[in-house]
N, C-alpha and C positions, 0 to 999 in steps of 0.2 A: 470489716465492710465500712468506709465513709458513705456519710451522704453530706452530696458541695450541694450550694445553689448558686448559680452561676447569674455571676456580675459583670454589668457592662464591659463592656471591653473585650473578654476570656475566650479561648478558643480551646477545641479538647485540648489539644500540645498544652497548652498552660496549663490548664489542669491537672492533663497526667502528670507533668514533670511535675508538680507542685504535692503530686502524694505519689512519690515511684513508680504509676504505673502507667499503664500504657496508651494510645490512643484505639488501640485494635478492642483493648480487654473495655475499653468505656462504651466503645459501640453497643457490641455484641452484652451487653448485659442489660442497656436500653435499649437496645433494639432501638436502635436512633435513624431513623430513614436521611435524614441531612445530616451530614454532617458537621459538614462548609454553614450551617447557618441553626447558632444556639437562640433559645429564647430567653430573655432577662428573667430572670425570678423561677426557673424551675428547675428542678428538685433532681441530681444524681446518682444514682449508683458506684459508687465505685467501690471496684472489688480489689481489696486489698488484704490483709491483715491485719486484723487491731483498727485505730481512726487516730484522728489525727481530732487535738480543740486546743482551741483561738481564747484564750485569756481574756475577759473582758471582764468591765471596771464592776469589781462589785466581791469579786471570786475570789473562795478561797481554795489550797487543797485540800483540806477537808469539802468544802460543798459540793466541786469537780470531783470528789471521792465517790459522793453519795454519790450524784447524780447517774454514773454509770455503775455505781455495783462495785467500785473497786475499794479495797483501803489505801490509807491517804497516803498512810508509808511504805507499802508495798508502790504505789504512784509516784512518790519524789522519787524510789531507789531505779524505777524501771526510768523516770528522765533526767535523774542524776542531778538532784537537787538537795538544798536543804528544806527538811521539810515543818521546818519553824520559820524558814527567812519567805520573807510576803512576797507575791508575785506578780511581774512585771505586767500591763494591757499588751494585750500584742502575743506578749512569750507560745509556745506551739509545745504543747505535750502529746505527748505520745498514750493511747488511752489501747489499755491491751485488749485484743478480745469479748466481751461478755460470754458468762457462763450461758450453756442451755439447758432447758425446761423442758422434761417434756411435754408434750400436748396434743391432742388428737385435732385434727385438721377434714373441714369438710367442703365440697361443693356443691351446687346441684349445678345439674344439667339435664336442660331444655327442647328434647328434639320439636322442631317443629315439623311438619306436615305427615309426613307416612313412614317417613324414614327418617332417619338419623344419618348425619353430614357425614359428609367424611375429614370436613373442615373440624368439626366440632370432636367428631372421634379422633382427631390428630392433636389439638388442646386437650381433649380427654390425658391421652397418653403422653401430651407433655408437663402437663401442669402431674400427674399424676406421683411421683416421690414423694408431692412433698402433701400429700392425703389420708389421710385410715379410710374416708369415705367416702363414696361416689356415689350421688344423689337423683333416681329419675324421676323431674318432674314432670305431672303426677298422674297415679291410677287414683283417677275420677268415682269414690263411692258410688254407687246407688239406692234408688229406695229396695227396692229387693235384698237389696245385701250381696248385688251383684260389683262389678267389679270395671268396667272402661278404657281396655285395654292400654298401653300404648306404646311405641315402637321402641326397644331397646336393642335393637340387632347391631350386635359389635360394642355394650359399653362393655356390659359383662367382660369377658379380651381385655376393651381395655384397660380393665383398672384392674383383671389379676397379673397384666404387661408388669405392674410395678406394688404388686402384693397387697391394691385397692379392694376393700370389701365395696357390697354397695349398701346401700340404704332404700330401703321402698319407700317413700315416701305416698301417702294415703290423705287427700282431699277430702273435704266437703264440693267443692266446686261445683256448679253449671252452667250450663248456656253459659260457660266463662265466666262468671263472677261466683262469690263463696258466698251459698244458700243454708240465710240461718233454716228456712223450714227444710230444707233436707237434710238439714244434720236434726232438729227438730226430730224425724222420721226416726231414724235410727237410733239418736237414743234414747227413743219411746217404745222401741219391739227387740224385746230379748231375742226375740225368733232371729229376727233380721242381722243381727249383731253374731249369731252361732255364723248365719249365713255368710258372711263378710270375714269373720274372724275363718273362715275359715278358705277361701276362697282368696284372703292374702297370702296363710303359710302356703297353698296351693301356684300359688302364681311366685315364690320367691323361693318353693325348691323350683319352680322350671327353668324357671334363667338362672339359680346357683351364683354363691360369691355372694348372699344376702345373711348381712349379721342385724342388721338395723328393721325393724318396723316403725316407721315416724309420721307419727299424726298431726296432717297441720287441717283437723276443725278453725274455721273464721270464721267471723259473724256470724256468732250462735246465739239467740237470744241467751237473758242474761237470767229466764227462769232455770235453765240447761244446765248452768251449772254446774251442781250437784249429781242430774243426770251425766253430764262427761265424765266424772268425779267419778261415777260408779264404773261407768265405761272401760275407763282404762284401767280399774282395778278389775275386772273382770278378762278386759283384751290383757294384761301383765301375768295373768296366770296363764292362760291358753299357752302364749308365746313363749314365755319361758319354759313354760314344758315343753313344748316343741324346739326348744334350744335357739330361739332369737332376744335382742334384747327389742330394750321397746323405746320408745324418745320422742318430742312433742312440738312444736313449734308456739311459743308463747308473742301475744305482741307484749309491745314494748310498756309498764306499770310499774305508778309509781310509789302505788296504792293500795290498799286493798277496795277498798273502796273507789276503785275509779268508775265512773260513769261512762256509758256507754256502748253500743256492739260489741264489735272492736275487742273491750276490755272484760265484761260483766261477766263474762262463761269460765273464764278464764282464772284457774284460782293455786296463784303458784306455791303455796304450802302443798295442796291434796298433788300436783307433779311432782315439789320435792319427793315425796312421801312415796309417788307410787309408780314415776316412771323411774328408766336406768337416767337419759338427762334430757334436759331443757333445752332447744336453738332459744332465745329472745330476736325476736326481730328488734335489734336498735338499728336500725334504722327507718329514714321516709319525714323523715324531721324537713325535709326540700324533696317535694316527690311533684310527680309530674302535671297533674293539675293548680298546684300551690304555686304562693309567692316565690322568686327566688330566696333561697336560702341555703347552707349542708345537707345532705343529703346523710346525712350521721354526726352529729356539731361534741365533742367533744364529754362538752359537758354537761345534754342530755342523756347521752352514753351509759356516763357515769350515775346517773342518778336515781336509771333505771334498774342497777345492776347493784349499785348500795341498797336501793328496796329487795330486791331478788335475794340479796344475803343475811334478809337478814326471816329471805319463808321459809329459803333449800340451802345444800349445803353449797360452797365454791363447787367440789369435783362433780355435782351435778348440773354447773350451767356455763352451755357455748357460747359464746358474745356471738350477735347476728349484724354481719359488715358487709356492707356492698363493694360492688367490684367496680360502680359505672358513677359517675356525674351525671350534671342534666344541662340544657343548650335552652334559656328560657329567651320571650321575644318578649324586646321592651316595647309599652310600661304592660305591664303585668293588668290579661285581666281577669276578676275574677267569671269561671264558665268560658272563654275566650277561648282561645291559639292555646296545645301542651307543648311543654317543655319537650326536647327529645330530649331521647337519655345518649351519653354519649360514656365511649373506654377514657383512662385516661390515657391514653396513646394521643386517643384521638380531637380529647381537648389542648394536649400541649400541640400535637399539626393547627388546632386552626388557631392557635395562639399563636404560631411559626408565618401562619399566612396572612395575619390580619395584623402581621407588626405590633402584639403591643406586650407591657410585661404580664408576668403572672403574678398580681401579687398575692399575699400571705393571710392568717383571719389565725393569731393564737390564744384568742381565746376558746375559739370553735377548733381552732387546731384541724385547718382545711384553706385548698389555694383558691383563689378565682381570681378568674378578669374578667373587661368588657370587652366588646369590639362591635363594630360596627359594619354588615353586612354590603354587597357590592348593590343593591337595593336601596341603599341606607336607611335598614333598621338597625334598632340601637339593640344590645344581647347581653345578656348575664352567665354569665355559668361558672359553676362551683364543680370542680369531680374530688381525689383522693388523687395522692401521691406518696412518694417513700418519706416522709417527712408525718403526714397525715398518718397512712401505715403503723410507721413506729410507734408515736404517740396510742396507738389503743392497743400495741404489743406489749408496749411499758404499760397498762394500766390492767392489760391481761394479765401479763406478771405477776401486777401490785398484786391484785384482787386470787391473786391464783385462781382462778378458776380451768374447768376443765380443757377448754379449747376453745374454735374459733370457726364458724359455719358463714361461706359466702352466698350471696346471691349474688350474678352465680354464675356457670362459664358460658366465656360468647365475648367476655369486654376485657381485650389484652391489658395488661397489666404485666410485665416481664417483672421489673421495683419486688412487686408486694411479692411474691416466689424468692428470689433470692436473699430478703429480708424476710420467709419464714424458715425459710433454711437455717441463717444466722443465729434467730433468734431461739429455737425451737427444736428439741428431737421429736420429731414427729410417729406419732406412735402405730403401728400399723397391728392388723388385728386376723 
């Protein structure tokens, strides 16, 4: 699989010729709506076996081999060159396919309204082969231990078609917001917890195909840290006894002492000891109400993961990843207009519509561009593409993490799933 960044004057025909592919295959892989017009700076996935690399200044055969996880003598042999001879800038090297490793993959699915739309179910079916879990979001826990139901009709069947199991997500959402006081009410009552756990198991058995119960309790008061740990110990004992795994979602911390109500009650070390795995919410540095910036800059993601690895084993860590970007209207005014979420596909269409070049921030490993709308308003867009997601996959493999969890289904990003298949053997349960 090749990632190619479109340069000025290039066409799909020329790109296909360069890589020994076809225009049709490239259109299909990237779901290109208008193949006659490409965006300069757009990253395309070229569906070929292996990839090519053009030697840059300062490269050595050894450094290139290290970058792609290949033995340098093997790389020399494949390309018919002397391993001790210097490389020429611009020389094309063939890189064999990377070795895939096992990984678990989750994606949240959020039905809106009283039914699950057919469009959402079709998307679930389409990405099912690349998933371990499909996670309906969310069952809201209530102060009496009941669960506020959500529509799930069709979701178990869509998951089962590809051997995907369900992750039943339980939250402390109340009136559309995470509620610290709702969390306190549950964590301070053993009786409420008993009722809640019984209701969770009953619902999991009703819908079927559930292998994991996932607690996403956020914005808990800091003084509820140990109470939350104790609840999870109780839940783990009960749920394991009923044949279920248990997992949690954790705010992106970089130290045990990190202040703030989003962080203080999330005890990485305790979760690492108690639950089967945790999803680290390593995104939303750039968010709808904040200033324009990458949603998941890789240097910040890595800081969270490095800290997490000091508190829990790698095989219990699922890296969180956004499937969306944001479109900000400029100038940014705090408390003013919120940024609009958009898919990678929509971001490329927007750049094409306004005839602007897509830039790439190599520090954050994230694409971005600016444009002016028809009313004369300036905009800034940060999003994800094949380069940024491959950088996250490389990080995930280097740190030997359990897997990755995407928020959320409904943002079109076909390249992501092709690269999942290129990098990983998706574990099925």
